[in-house]
N, C-alpha and C positions, 0 to 999 in steps of 0.2 A: 168669654173665657177669662179675660183679664180682671174685670171688675166684679163679676159674679160667677165664679167657676162652678159652684154647686148647681146653680140654676141653669147654667148653660149645659152642664153635663146631663142634668135631668131632662132638659128639653131635647137634646140630641139623642139620648138613649131611648126616648119615647117615640121617635119618628118611625113610621111603619116601613119606610124604604131607605135603608142606609146607603144605597148606591148613589143617592143624590149628595152625599156628604163625604165622599171618599177623600177629597182634598182637605176638608176641614179636619177629618180624623188624622190624616197625615201631619197636618200642621200642629195639631194638639200633641201628637206623639213627639214631634221635634221639640216642642216647647217643654214637655215633661222631661225628655232626655237632657235637654239643655239645663234644666233646673236640678239635674242629678237624680231623676226618677225614671230611668229607662224601663223599669218593670211596669210602671203605670203607662208609659208610652206604648209598650207592647200590648197592653190591654186595649188601648185605643186603636192600634193598628189591626188587632184581631177583629174589630167591628167592620172592617172593610170587606164587603161580600166577594169581590173579585179576587181570586188567588193571585193573579198577575199584579194587580194594583196593590194588593196587600204586601206582596213581596217587595215591590218597588218602594213602598212607603217604609218598610222595615229597613231596607238597604239605605235609604235616604237618612233615616234616623241615626243609624249606626255610622254612616259616613260623616255626619256632623260631629258625632262623638270622637271618631277617629281623627278628624281634622283638628279638634281641640286637644288632642293628645291623651284622650281618655281611653281606658281599657274597654274593649268590646268582646263579646263572646267569641271564642275560637272558631265556632262554626260560621261566623259572619266574616272572618278575615278575608277569605278568598272572594266572597261576593262583593264586599266593599272595595277591595283592591282592584277588581276587574270592572268596577262601575265607573261612570263618569261623574259621580256624585261627590267626590272628595274635593273640598275647597282648597 
C-alpha cells in the first residue's frame, strides 16, 4: 500500500473472499484517515464482510482521529467515547 497503492488496491479488491483481509482493510482505513481521507477509509471499512468487525474497524479509525484532535461524525462520538480505542 505504501509503495504501490493502486496495485495493492486492485489486488485486494479482486480477492474472492474479503474475510481473509479484515485486518488489512482496517489498517488501510486507519492510514487513509490519518492522511486526512476518512471518506476513503470508510470505503475500505465497508469491504469488511462481518458487521461486528466492520463496526470495530470504523470505531478504531475514528478513535485515531479523535485522539489526534480531529473532528469525527457526531454519530460516532458515543461509540468512540465508550470504546477502549482512544490513544
